[in-house]
N, C-alpha and C positions, 0 to 999 in steps of 0.2 A: 321533345328532344330536338336540340339544334342540329342543323344539317352540316356535314362536313363540308369545308370550303372546297370549291372546285372551279374549273373553267370549262366553257362550252363554246362550240362553234355558233357564232351569231353574224349571219351576213358576211362570211369570210373574215371574221375577226375573233379571236379568243376573248371570251366575255365572262365576267363573274359577278354575282350579286352578293358576295359574302359581306356579312355585316350590314346588310340592306343597303348597300351602296354600290351602283352600277360602276364597274371599270372595264376598260378594254386593255389587252396585253399584247397588241400586234396582230399582224396578219397570219393566218394559218399556213399560208404557202411560204413564210419566212421564218415564223418562230414555232419551234416544236412545242409539243404539248407539255414536255417536262420543263422547258424554259418558261413557258407561260405559268406553270404551277409555281416554279421557283419565283418567279415575279410577284405572284399573288402573295406568297408568304412573306417574302420581303417587304411589300406594301403593308400588310397587316402587323408586321412585327415593329414597324417604324414608329417609335415614340408614342404608342398607344394610339396613333391615327392611321392613316394610310398614306404610303409615298411610293409613287410610281416613277420609275426611270424611263426615259426615252432612249431608244436605240436606233437610229437612222430610219431606213424605210420599214424595218420590221418592229418599230418600236411601240410603246404603250401610247393609247388614246386615252385621255385622262377621264376621270370618273364623271366630269361635267362636259365632255366633248365627244360627239358622236363621230364615227368613222368618216362620215362625209364632210367633216369639218365644220358642221353646224353646232352651235352652242345653245342649249335650252336657256330658259329664264332662270332656273335654280341654279345657284352657285355662281362662280366665276371662273374663267380660264386665264392662266398665265401662260406667256409664250415659252415654248420648249427651246432651250439653247444647249444643243449638244447633250451632254451628260448631265445638264443640271437638273435637280429635282424639283418636282412640283408636290407640295404638301396641301392636302385638303382634310381638315379635321371633321369627323363625324359629330353629330349632335351629342352623343353619348359614348365617348371613347372608353370608358370603363366596361360598358357593355360589350364592346368589340373584344377587349382584352379577356374578359371572363368567359364568354360563351365559344370564342373560336380557339383560344389557347395554342397559339402557334408554337412549334417547338423551339426550345431556347437556342438551339444550335443554329437557326436560321438567322441570327443576329451578329454572327461573327463576320468581321470585315475581312477584306482582302490582305490588309496589312497584318491582321492577327493570324491569318491562315499562313501567310509567309513566315512569320515568326515560329509558328508550330512546326512548319515543315522544315525550316532550317535547323531547329533544335533536333528534330528527328534525323536529318542528315548528319549532323555533328555526331550523333550517337550511333548510327548504323552505316554510315558511308565514308569514303575517304575525305581527308582535308581538302584535296584538290577539287573533288566534286562539290563539296560544301562551299568553297571559296566562288566557284563558277556559278553555282546556282544562287548565291547570295547576290552577285552582280546583275544576274539576269532578272530575278525576282523583284530586286529594288527598281529596276527600270519599268517594270510592269506596274509597280506600286505607285510610282511617280504619276501614273496616268489613272489608275484604279484603286488605289489603296484605301481610300475612305468609303468605298461601295461595300455593300453587303455582298458576301462571297456568292450567296445563292442568286443575286440579281445579275451576275456576270452572265453574258451570253457570247455566242460566237462571234458577234460584231465587234465586241471589245477586243478580241485577239486578232481579228482582221485589221482593226484600226491600229493597234500597237505594231503589227508586223508592217503595215503600210508606212507608218512613221518611221521605223527603222530603215526601210528601203529608201524612203524620200531623203533620209539624212545620208544616204551614199553608202551604206554597209552592204557587204556582200550577201548573196543568197544563203550561204552556209551559216554565216553570223546570225542572220535572222531566224533560219530554222533552229539554231541552238537555243536562241531565246524562246521561241515557241515550244520546243520540246520541254524545257524547264517549267514553263507555265502549265503545260499539260500535265506534266508529272506532280507538280504542287497539287492541283485540284484532284488528280486521281489518288493521291495519298490521303488528301482530306476525306474522300469518301470511304477508302479501306480503312483509315483510323477512327472513323466515326464523327469527324468534325463536321462533315457535311452529309446531306441526306443520301441514302442508299439510291442508286440509279441516277444520281445527278451528273449528267454529261453535257456540260455546256458547249463544248467545241466538237461535237459529233458531226457537224454539218460543214466544218471548217476544213479545207483540203490541206494536205500535209505537203508542203513544198518549200 
């Protein structure tokens, strides 16, 4: 019987050997367990291979890269450029897909989540709230729309807020955008579009 995919603390980093491929998913003092699991599922769900996204200081250390930066002889390492993905194909991708069977909902992108959320708002909330949420969520999607929703972490929201502040927007304006993004992900969990208990922004200060 195949073991359920999971992550564990290895030398201060979240580590997984799911699919017989070693992967690191960030430092345990920066990345929460739920975020690490979400990144694992996103990696397993990507095109039959594994795809791990980097997130600043708490980001993933890739399958062929040890936490101390050393790279073993097996495989190869590509440089991490911000949110750019690194894809490493296992020798037998079909085996990964058949034995791990990640949930289908883990493949939903942030843009798809936004579309579902806006549709829900249109049916259940006021036109004014729908218009405002559409503006806010569109800005967030300009930065993260193509990422898997379960791969989103607190660092994405922090970077989004920082970019708005750097553009000269006042704190209230920034906070409204942050509130919309949080509400969108919360609705995704409540509606069953995202895994139960998924809280990517739990560590992000509300300000």
